[in-house]
LUMZAGU-657043 format. One record per residue (C-alpha): residue in one letter; residue number from 1; x, y, z. Coordinates in steps of 0.25 Angstrom, whole numbers, plus 5000, padded with zeros to 4 digits. Example, Ala and Ser with C-alpha at 12.3 -4.5 7.8 and 13.67 -1.06 7.14 Angstrom:
<nodes>
> res,n,u,v,w
> A,1,5049,4982,5031
> S,2,5055,4996,5029
</nodes>
This chain:
<nodes>
> res,n,u,v,w
> X,1,4824,5022,4953
> X,2,4812,5015,4948
> X,3,4807,5001,4943
> X,4,4817,5001,4932
> X,5,4828,5003,4942
> X,6,4824,4991,4950
> X,7,4822,4982,4938
> X,8,4836,4985,4934
> X,9,4841,4984,4948
> X,10,4836,4971,4952
> X,11,4843,4965,4939
> X,12,4856,4972,4942
> X,13,4856,4968,4956
> X,14,4854,4954,4954
> X,15,4864,4953,4943
> X,16,4874,4959,4952
> X,17,4871,4949,4963
> X,18,4872,4937,4953
> X,19,4886,4942,4948
> X,20,4892,4941,4962
> X,21,4887,4926,4964
> X,22,4897,4915,4958
> X,23,4890,4903,4953
> X,24,4898,4894,4962
> X,25,4893,4902,4974
> X,26,4879,4896,4972
> X,27,4883,4882,4968
> X,28,4884,4884,4953
> X,29,4895,4880,4944
> X,30,4905,4891,4941
> X,31,4909,4886,4927
> X,32,4905,4891,4914
> X,33,4907,4905,4908
> X,34,4899,4916,4914
> X,35,4896,4930,4907
> X,36,4893,4937,4920
> X,37,4898,4934,4934
> X,38,4889,4927,4945
> X,39,4876,4920,4943
> X,40,4868,4919,4930
> X,41,4853,4923,4931
> X,42,4850,4908,4928
> X,43,4858,4904,4940
> X,44,4852,4914,4949
> X,45,4838,4909,4945
> X,46,4842,4894,4947
> X,47,4847,4896,4960
> X,48,4835,4905,4965
> X,49,4825,4895,4960
> X,50,4818,4904,4949
> X,51,4817,4904,4934
> X,52,4828,4911,4926
> X,53,4817,4920,4920
> X,54,4812,4924,4934
> X,55,4826,4928,4938
> X,56,4828,4935,4925
> X,57,4815,4943,4927
> X,58,4820,4947,4941
> X,59,4833,4952,4936
> X,60,4826,4960,4926
> X,61,4817,4967,4937
> X,62,4805,4960,4933
> X,63,4803,4952,4945
> X,64,4795,4961,4954
> X,65,4786,4950,4958
> X,66,4798,4941,4962
> X,67,4795,4934,4975
> X,68,4804,4935,4988
> X,69,4807,4920,4987
> X,70,4814,4923,4973
> X,71,4821,4935,4978
> X,72,4826,4927,4990
> X,73,4831,4916,4981
> X,74,4838,4926,4972
> X,75,4844,4933,4984
> X,76,4849,4919,4989
> X,77,4856,4915,4976
> X,78,4863,4929,4974
> X,79,4867,4929,4989
> X,80,4860,4943,4992
> X,81,4862,4948,5006
> X,82,4850,4954,5013
> X,83,4851,4968,5008
> X,84,4853,4963,4993
> X,85,4841,4953,4995
> X,86,4832,4965,5000
> X,87,4837,4973,4989
> X,88,4834,4963,4978
> X,89,4819,4962,4984
> X,90,4818,4977,4983
> X,91,4823,4979,4968
> X,92,4817,4966,4963
> X,93,4803,4970,4968
> X,94,4803,4985,4968
> X,95,4792,4993,4975
> X,96,4790,5008,4974
> X,97,4793,5015,4987
> X,98,4784,5026,4991
> X,99,4791,5039,4989
> X,100,4791,5049,5000
> X,101,4788,5063,4997
> X,102,4798,5074,4996
> X,103,4804,5077,5010
> X,104,4800,5064,5016
> X,105,4815,5060,5019
> X,106,4815,5070,5030
> X,107,4820,5065,5043
> X,108,4811,5065,5055
> X,109,4814,5075,5066
> X,110,4815,5063,5076
> X,111,4825,5057,5067
> X,112,4833,5070,5067
> X,113,4833,5070,5082
> X,114,4838,5056,5083
> X,115,4850,5059,5074
> X,116,4853,5071,5083
> X,117,4853,5062,5095
> X,118,4864,5054,5089
> X,119,4875,5064,5093
> X,120,4886,5054,5093
> X,121,4883,5047,5080
> X,122,4883,5053,5066
> X,123,4869,5050,5060
> X,124,4861,5053,5048
> X,125,4848,5049,5041
> X,126,4848,5043,5026
> X,127,4836,5043,5017
> X,128,4833,5033,5006
> X,129,4843,5040,4996
> X,130,4854,5040,5007
> X,131,4852,5055,5008
> X,132,4856,5060,5022
> X,133,4843,5066,5028
> X,134,4848,5070,5042
> X,135,4860,5068,5051
> X,136,4865,5072,5065
> X,137,4876,5081,5068
> X,138,4886,5070,5069
> X,139,4881,5064,5056
> X,140,4883,5078,5050
> X,141,4897,5079,5056
> X,142,4901,5066,5049
> X,143,4893,5067,5036
> X,144,4893,5082,5033
> X,145,4878,5081,5029
> X,146,4875,5095,5033
> X,147,4885,5101,5023
> X,148,4878,5094,5012
> X,149,4866,5099,5003
> X,150,4854,5089,5005
> X,151,4856,5083,4991
> X,152,4871,5079,4995
> X,153,4866,5072,5008
> X,154,4866,5059,5001
> X,155,4876,5047,5005
> X,156,4878,5042,4991
> X,157,4880,5056,4985
> X,158,4890,5059,4996
> X,159,4897,5046,4994
> X,160,4898,5046,4979
> X,161,4898,5060,4975
> X,162,4905,5068,4986
> X,163,4920,5066,4984
> X,164,4923,5068,4999
> X,165,4916,5055,5002
> X,166,4928,5047,4998
> X,167,4936,5055,5009
> X,168,4925,5054,5019
> X,169,4923,5039,5017
> X,170,4937,5031,5018
> X,171,4929,5019,5014
> X,172,4922,5026,5002
> X,173,4921,5014,4993
> X,174,4913,5006,5004
> X,175,4904,5018,5007
> X,176,4901,5020,4993
> X,177,4898,5005,4991
> X,178,4889,5005,5003
> X,179,4882,5018,4999
> X,180,4878,5012,4985
> X,181,4874,4999,4991
> X,182,4864,5007,5000
> X,183,4859,5016,4989
> X,184,4856,5004,4980
> X,185,4848,4998,4991
> X,186,4840,5011,4993
> X,187,4838,5012,4978
> X,188,4832,4998,4977
> X,189,4823,5001,4989
> X,190,4818,5015,4984
> X,191,4819,5012,4969
> X,192,4809,5023,4965
> X,193,4816,5034,4973
> X,194,4820,5044,4962
> X,195,4830,5051,4971
> X,196,4837,5038,4973
> X,197,4837,5036,4958
> X,198,4843,5050,4956
> X,199,4854,5047,4967
> X,200,4858,5034,4960
> X,201,4859,5041,4947
> X,202,4867,5053,4952
> X,203,4877,5044,4959
> X,204,4878,5034,4947
> X,205,4881,5046,4938
> X,206,4891,5053,4947
> X,207,4899,5042,4953
> X,208,4906,5031,4947
> X,209,4908,5024,4960
> X,210,4893,5024,4963
> X,211,4890,5019,4949
> X,212,4900,5007,4951
> X,213,4894,5004,4965
> X,214,4880,5005,4960
> X,215,4882,4994,4950
> X,216,4886,4985,4961
> X,217,4872,4984,4965
> X,218,4876,4982,4980
> X,219,4865,4985,4990
> X,220,4868,4986,5005
> X,221,4860,4991,5017
> X,222,4870,5000,5025
> X,223,4864,4997,5039
> X,224,4877,4998,5047
> X,225,4892,4999,5045
> X,226,4904,5007,5046
> X,227,4908,5019,5038
> X,228,4921,5027,5039
> X,229,4921,5042,5037
> X,230,4933,5051,5036
> X,231,4928,5064,5042
> X,232,4936,5077,5039
> X,233,4936,5081,5054
> X,234,4934,5068,5062
> X,235,4943,5059,5054
> X,236,4940,5045,5051
> X,237,4927,5040,5057
> X,238,4923,5025,5057
> X,239,4908,5026,5058
> X,240,4899,5013,5060
> X,241,4885,5016,5056
> X,242,4871,5011,5058
> X,243,4859,5014,5049
> X,244,4844,5014,5055
> X,245,4832,5015,5046
> X,246,4822,5025,5051
> X,247,4809,5017,5055
> X,248,4800,5029,5051
> X,249,4807,5031,5038
> X,250,4814,5019,5032
> X,251,4820,5027,5021
> X,252,4828,5034,5031
> X,253,4841,5028,5038
> X,254,4849,5034,5050
> X,255,4864,5031,5049
> X,256,4871,5032,5062
> X,257,4886,5031,5063
> X,258,4889,5024,5076
> X,259,4904,5024,5080
> X,260,4909,5016,5091
> X,261,4909,5024,5104
> X,262,4923,5029,5108
> X,263,4928,5026,5095
> X,264,4937,5036,5087
> X,265,4926,5039,5078
> X,266,4916,5041,5089
> X,267,4926,5051,5095
> X,268,4928,5058,5082
> X,269,4912,5059,5080
> X,270,4911,5065,5094
> X,271,4921,5076,5090
> X,272,4913,5078,5077
> X,273,4901,5079,5086
> X,274,4907,5090,5094
> X,275,4910,5098,5082
> X,276,4897,5097,5076
> X,277,4888,5100,5088
> X,278,4878,5107,5080
> X,279,4863,5101,5079
> X,280,4862,5090,5069
> X,281,4859,5094,5055
> X,282,4847,5088,5048
> X,283,4845,5085,5034
> X,284,4836,5093,5025
</nodes>
């Protein structure tokens, strides 16, 4: 992904957000024939207090010098949430990220020790492309990362290209939508990462579900939540999770499943832990 992608993305994103706002929602008359749903560009410009030409240039990706005040006004008119607002700022004013050299995604030894110490909680580390970089023994027991080749240890690929994922996740549609929303957020943040570009291209080509969800332009920071997993041995697991950004490397995120102590899921995880008592398997 590069400058051309971000130029197209800012327009696509703003149009998708215009389409979901009804004129009457912002105090405009609803009468009159409209060729497209939602607000017109002229209406957004008026409500945001900018010229139509200025707003059009923003949708065309030519507003790289746009001020915070204008982006804040547009976000207010389009009723963007905090994550969408931050995403708009990212794609409207893209800046090239400093790429790390090959191998720089390796997980530090101290972080691996931290993972191993979470003997009651499945945990793993994700990189900027949602690659699974490392995990603890219980994380492997739930996710099966150790049986996969390195290229397959990628959450979007597993969700959309592995047929078993629909059996693994009883709420697959919600998991798929969440995965795409997180991937789009990362794609905007690291727009010059060729690996991310290749991943999006691969999934677009191979998965109709991914193509459909990608065109929704949803963005979401998956900081916490609950995921259900139908494990082949332990059965149905209800797994609350928390995500923690690694301070020394903000491109890496620790995902920890945190079942309620004494719950049925916690008991089933304890059973899995006793069956998988070998040392933790680290990513390559």
